[in-house]
C-alpha positions as CSV (number, residue, x, y, z in Angstrom):
1,X,33.9,6.4,-78.3
2,X,35.0,4.8,-75.5
3,X,36.9,7.8,-74.1
4,X,33.8,9.6,-74.9
5,X,31.5,7.7,-72.7
6,X,34.1,7.9,-69.9
7,X,34.5,11.8,-70.1
8,X,30.4,11.7,-69.8
9,X,30.3,9.3,-66.9
10,X,33.4,10.9,-64.9
11,X,31.3,13.9,-63.5
12,X,28.6,11.5,-62.4
13,X,31.1,9.2,-60.6
14,X,32.6,12.3,-59.0
15,X,29.1,13.4,-57.6
16,X,28.5,10.0,-56.4
17,X,31.8,10.0,-54.6
18,X,31.2,13.3,-52.9
19,X,27.6,12.1,-52.0
20,X,29.3,9.1,-50.3
21,X,32.0,11.1,-48.5
22,X,29.1,13.7,-47.2
23,X,27.1,10.9,-46.2
24,X,29.8,9.1,-44.5
25,X,30.4,12.4,-42.5
26,X,27.1,12.6,-41.2
27,X,26.1,11.6,-38.0
28,X,23.9,8.3,-37.7
29,X,21.1,8.1,-35.2
30,X,19.1,4.8,-34.8
31,X,15.9,4.1,-34.0
32,X,13.1,1.4,-33.9
33,X,9.5,1.6,-34.3
34,X,7.5,2.2,-31.2
35,X,4.1,3.5,-32.3
36,X,3.1,6.3,-31.3
37,X,6.4,6.9,-29.6
38,X,8.6,6.4,-32.9
39,X,7.4,5.4,-36.1
40,X,9.7,4.5,-39.2
41,X,9.9,1.6,-41.6
42,X,12.6,-1.0,-41.9
43,X,11.6,-1.6,-45.7
44,X,12.7,2.0,-46.3
45,X,15.1,2.7,-43.3
46,X,16.5,6.1,-44.5
47,X,13.5,7.8,-45.9
48,X,13.0,10.9,-43.9
49,X,9.3,11.4,-44.4
50,X,8.6,7.9,-42.9
51,X,10.0,9.2,-39.5
52,X,7.2,10.3,-37.0
53,X,6.1,10.0,-33.4
54,X,6.3,12.3,-30.1
55,X,10.0,11.6,-29.5
56,X,11.1,11.8,-33.1
57,X,9.6,15.5,-33.1
58,X,11.5,16.2,-29.8
59,X,14.6,15.0,-31.1
60,X,14.1,16.8,-34.4
61,X,13.6,19.8,-32.6
62,X,16.4,19.7,-30.2
63,X,18.8,19.2,-33.2
64,X,17.5,21.9,-35.2
65,X,17.9,24.2,-32.1
66,X,21.7,23.4,-32.1
67,X,21.8,24.0,-35.7
68,X,22.2,20.3,-37.0
69,X,20.1,19.9,-40.2
70,X,18.5,16.6,-41.2
71,X,20.0,15.1,-44.3
72,X,23.3,17.5,-43.9
73,X,24.6,16.8,-40.3
74,X,22.8,13.9,-39.3
75,X,20.3,11.1,-40.5
76,X,17.8,8.7,-39.0
77,X,18.2,5.1,-39.7
78,X,15.1,2.6,-39.0
79,X,16.1,-0.7,-37.7
80,X,15.3,-3.3,-35.0
81,X,15.0,-2.8,-31.0
82,X,17.9,-5.4,-30.5
83,X,20.0,-3.9,-33.4
84,X,19.8,-0.3,-32.1
85,X,20.7,-1.5,-28.5
86,X,23.5,-4.0,-29.9
87,X,25.1,-1.2,-32.1
88,X,25.4,1.3,-29.5
89,X,27.1,-1.0,-27.3
90,X,30.1,-2.0,-29.5
91,X,33.2,-0.6,-28.4
92,X,34.2,1.1,-30.7
93,X,30.8,1.7,-32.6
94,X,30.8,2.0,-36.4
95,X,31.8,5.3,-37.5
96,X,29.6,8.6,-37.1
97,X,27.0,6.4,-35.3
98,X,26.3,8.9,-32.1
99,X,23.2,6.8,-30.6
100,X,19.7,5.6,-30.6
101,X,16.4,6.5,-29.1
102,X,12.8,5.1,-29.3
103,X,11.0,4.9,-25.9
104,X,14.3,3.5,-24.2
105,X,13.8,3.6,-20.4
106,X,16.5,5.1,-18.3
107,X,17.1,2.3,-15.8
108,X,19.8,1.7,-12.9
109,X,20.5,-1.6,-14.6
110,X,21.2,0.2,-18.0
111,X,23.5,2.8,-16.4
112,X,25.0,0.2,-14.2
113,X,26.0,-1.7,-17.3
114,X,28.0,1.4,-18.6
115,X,25.3,2.9,-21.0
116,X,25.4,6.5,-21.3
117,X,22.2,8.4,-21.7
118,X,21.2,12.1,-22.6
119,X,19.3,14.0,-20.3
120,X,15.5,12.6,-20.4
121,X,13.9,13.1,-23.8
122,X,10.4,12.4,-22.5
123,X,8.9,11.8,-18.8
124,X,6.5,8.9,-19.0
125,X,5.6,5.8,-16.7
126,X,3.6,2.6,-16.7
127,X,-0.3,3.2,-16.8
128,X,-2.9,0.3,-16.5
129,X,-5.2,-0.2,-19.5
130,X,-8.8,-1.7,-18.6
131,X,-10.5,-3.9,-21.2
132,X,-14.3,-3.5,-21.0
133,X,-16.4,-6.8,-21.9
134,X,-19.7,-6.1,-22.8
135,X,-22.2,-8.3,-20.6
136,X,-25.6,-8.6,-20.0
137,X,-27.7,-5.9,-18.3
138,X,-26.8,-5.5,-14.6
139,X,-30.0,-6.7,-13.3
140,X,-29.6,-9.9,-14.9
141,X,-26.0,-10.3,-13.3
142,X,-27.1,-9.6,-9.7
143,X,-27.8,-13.2,-9.0
144,X,-26.2,-16.6,-10.4
145,X,-28.4,-19.1,-12.5
146,X,-28.1,-21.5,-9.6
147,X,-29.9,-18.7,-7.2
148,X,-32.5,-17.9,-9.8
149,X,-33.5,-21.6,-10.4
150,X,-33.5,-21.9,-6.5
151,X,-36.1,-19.0,-6.4
152,X,-38.2,-20.7,-9.0
153,X,-38.2,-24.3,-7.0
154,X,-39.1,-22.5,-3.5
155,X,-42.7,-21.5,-4.4
156,X,-43.3,-24.8,-6.0
157,X,-42.2,-26.5,-2.7
158,X,-44.2,-24.1,-0.5
159,X,-47.1,-24.5,-2.7
160,X,-47.2,-28.1,-2.4
161,X,-46.7,-27.8,1.5
162,X,-49.7,-25.5,1.8
163,X,-51.6,-28.1,-0.5
164,X,-50.7,-30.7,2.5
165,X,-51.5,-28.6,5.3
166,X,-54.6,-27.3,3.9
167,X,-55.9,-30.7,3.6
168,X,-56.1,-30.7,0.1
169,X,-59.0,-28.3,-0.2
170,X,-58.3,-27.3,-3.6
171,X,-55.9,-28.2,-6.5
172,X,-52.2,-28.3,-6.0
173,X,-51.8,-25.8,-8.7
174,X,-53.9,-23.2,-6.9
175,X,-51.3,-23.4,-4.0
176,X,-48.4,-23.3,-6.2
177,X,-50.0,-20.3,-7.9
178,X,-50.4,-19.0,-4.3
179,X,-46.7,-19.7,-3.6
180,X,-45.5,-17.4,-6.6
181,X,-47.9,-14.8,-6.0
182,X,-46.8,-14.5,-2.2
183,X,-43.9,-12.5,-3.7
184,X,-46.3,-9.6,-4.5
185,X,-49.4,-9.9,-2.1
186,X,-49.6,-8.6,1.5
187,X,-53.1,-9.5,2.8
188,X,-53.4,-13.2,1.6
189,X,-52.3,-15.3,4.7
190,X,-55.4,-14.5,6.7
191,X,-57.3,-17.1,4.5
192,X,-54.7,-19.8,5.4
193,X,-54.3,-22.1,8.5
194,X,-51.7,-21.9,11.1
195,X,-49.1,-24.0,9.4
196,X,-49.7,-22.4,6.1
197,X,-49.5,-19.0,7.5
198,X,-46.1,-19.8,9.2
199,X,-45.0,-21.1,5.9
200,X,-46.3,-18.0,4.0
201,X,-44.5,-15.8,6.6
202,X,-41.2,-17.7,6.4
203,X,-41.5,-17.2,2.6
204,X,-42.1,-13.4,2.9
205,X,-39.0,-13.1,4.9
206,X,-37.1,-14.8,2.4
207,X,-38.5,-12.1,-0.2
208,X,-37.1,-9.5,2.1
209,X,-33.8,-10.7,2.5
210,X,-33.8,-11.4,-1.4
211,X,-34.6,-7.7,-2.2
212,X,-31.9,-6.7,0.3
213,X,-29.3,-8.7,-1.2
214,X,-30.6,-7.7,-4.7
215,X,-30.0,-3.9,-3.8
216,X,-26.5,-4.7,-2.6
217,X,-25.3,-7.0,-5.3
218,X,-26.7,-4.7,-8.0
219,X,-25.2,-1.7,-6.5
220,X,-21.7,-3.6,-6.4
221,X,-22.0,-4.5,-10.2
222,X,-23.0,-0.8,-11.1
223,X,-19.9,0.3,-9.1
224,X,-17.6,-2.1,-10.6
225,X,-18.8,-1.4,-14.2
226,X,-18.6,2.4,-13.6
227,X,-15.1,2.2,-12.0
228,X,-13.2,-0.1,-14.2
229,X,-13.7,-3.2,-12.2
230,X,-13.3,-1.4,-9.0
231,X,-9.8,0.0,-9.6
232,X,-9.2,3.5,-8.3
233,X,-5.7,3.4,-6.9
234,X,-2.6,1.4,-7.1
235,X,-3.8,-0.5,-3.8
236,X,-6.7,-1.9,-5.6
237,X,-4.4,-3.9,-7.9
238,X,-4.0,-6.3,-5.0
239,X,-5.1,-9.9,-5.9
240,X,-6.0,-8.8,-9.4
241,X,-4.2,-10.6,-12.6
242,X,-2.5,-8.1,-14.4
243,X,-0.5,-8.7,-17.5
244,X,2.8,-7.0,-18.6
245,X,6.1,-7.3,-20.2
246,X,8.8,-9.4,-18.3
247,X,10.8,-6.1,-17.7
248,X,8.0,-4.9,-15.7
249,X,7.2,-8.1,-13.7
250,X,8.8,-6.8,-10.2
251,X,6.6,-3.5,-10.8
252,X,3.4,-5.6,-11.2
253,X,4.1,-7.9,-8.2
254,X,5.2,-5.2,-6.0
255,X,1.9,-3.7,-6.3
256,X,0.4,-7.1,-5.0
257,X,-1.2,-8.1,-8.3
258,X,-0.9,-11.3,-9.9
259,X,1.7,-11.3,-12.8
260,X,0.8,-12.5,-16.3
261,X,3.2,-12.6,-18.8
262,X,2.6,-10.3,-21.8
263,X,4.6,-11.0,-25.0
264,X,7.7,-8.4,-26.1
265,X,5.5,-6.5,-28.8
266,X,6.1,-3.0,-29.2
267,X,3.8,-1.4,-31.8
268,X,0.1,-0.5,-30.7
269,X,-1.7,-2.4,-33.6
270,X,0.0,-5.9,-32.2
271,X,-0.8,-5.1,-28.5
272,X,-4.5,-4.6,-29.7
273,X,-4.3,-8.0,-31.6
274,X,-2.8,-9.8,-28.6
275,X,-5.3,-8.3,-26.2
276,X,-8.2,-9.5,-28.4
277,X,-6.7,-12.9,-28.8
278,X,-6.1,-13.8,-25.1
279,X,-9.2,-11.5,-23.5
280,X,-6.7,-9.9,-21.2
281,X,-8.9,-7.5,-18.6
282,X,-5.7,-5.4,-17.0
283,X,-2.4,-4.5,-19.1
284,X,0.4,-2.8,-17.5
285,X,2.1,-0.9,-20.3
286,X,4.1,2.1,-21.3
287,X,1.7,5.4,-21.0
288,X,1.9,6.4,-24.5
289,X,0.8,3.1,-25.9
290,X,-2.0,3.0,-23.2
291,X,-3.1,6.3,-24.1
292,X,-3.0,5.9,-27.7
293,X,-5.2,2.5,-27.5
294,X,-7.8,4.0,-25.1
295,X,-8.0,7.0,-27.5
296,X,-8.4,5.0,-30.7
297,X,-10.3,2.0,-29.1
298,X,-13.9,1.9,-27.8
299,X,-13.7,-0.6,-25.3
300,X,-10.2,0.4,-23.8
301,X,-9.9,2.7,-20.9
302,X,-6.7,4.2,-18.9
303,X,-7.4,3.3,-15.5
304,X,-4.2,4.3,-13.5
305,X,-2.2,6.7,-15.4
306,X,1.7,6.5,-14.8
307,X,1.2,4.7,-11.3
308,X,4.8,4.0,-11.8
309,X,7.0,6.8,-13.3
310,X,10.2,6.7,-15.4
311,X,11.8,8.7,-18.1
312,X,13.0,7.9,-21.8
313,X,16.4,8.8,-22.9
314,X,18.9,8.7,-25.9
315,X,21.4,6.1,-25.6
316,X,24.9,7.4,-26.8
317,X,27.2,5.4,-28.8
318,X,30.4,4.3,-26.7
319,X,32.8,6.4,-28.6
320,X,30.5,9.8,-29.2
321,X,32.4,12.9,-28.7
322,X,32.0,14.9,-25.8
323,X,31.2,17.8,-27.9
324,X,28.2,16.1,-29.6
325,X,27.1,14.7,-26.0
326,X,26.9,18.2,-24.8
327,X,25.3,19.7,-27.9
328,X,22.5,16.8,-27.7
329,X,21.8,17.9,-23.9
330,X,21.8,21.5,-24.8
331,X,19.1,21.1,-27.7
332,X,16.9,19.1,-25.3
333,X,17.3,21.7,-22.6
334,X,16.3,24.5,-25.1
335,X,13.5,22.6,-26.5
336,X,11.8,22.0,-23.2
337,X,12.5,25.6,-22.3
338,X,10.1,26.8,-25.4
339,X,7.7,23.8,-25.3
340,X,6.3,21.6,-22.7
341,X,6.1,17.7,-23.3
342,X,2.3,17.8,-23.6
343,X,2.6,20.2,-26.4
344,X,4.6,17.8,-28.6
């Protein structure tokens, strides 16, 4: 009976062994979630249906172009950002690991450190995200509360002065009322004495100045509301507080902005949550993330698109073969010959 069970289990064991051998021969590609550029789940890191995103589509097409079949010639393995970079930096790396991708910027620092990149998988850049906070109507924001209180106090003061200069000929309330209505009447000064006329004339001059300021301030507010805080070019960033990742600090400061540290989070849902929590107005971040948030969230807008440009690339493992490197680059070249990045 025992020998019979062994005979039944033997084919299954052989199949499992063969699966292991074939799986071991497959090329491993690491990536981490960076929605919407790449998407995967570390809870089920090898499930092909869970891998999606712009760069995933590009890599899949490139590998299909060179006749590499997913699940036969290569497979994706979802991991963390740090693990994907650390694993490809080992020398030698684990067998059959050919590299990693997922919104990895090709930088001079990484190239100088010995990292090997494929040709660019995507062209992108840093864009500026603007968070619009609904406020009171523009005509209520023209003047400060202090100024509005002053506009109420002045007619009262002028009314009492007229009451004094007119020798208390009528109730003080009448003169205060007269002070307020002087903003709206033109022919009322003729009934007053010389001192009251001069005072009334000064009040009307104040009214003229107030109206000019009102028009100027209101125009400025409307312009600011309609131009995302007045930012139309990179030069407009000067003096603004702009949040960004630590790796982009120099870029933000070079633009003349005041740098504000943004935590190292790499998925759009967490970015939105952090923006809502902190009330950040301007965020300099990777363009695909900025565009995705602006598209899906009503109160966020892309202000400056790709004001600092760069490319994403596929980091090759230290011991990847020259043949695989050339094939990957060929696949990327052929993919972009057939389809533009916008189409992806």
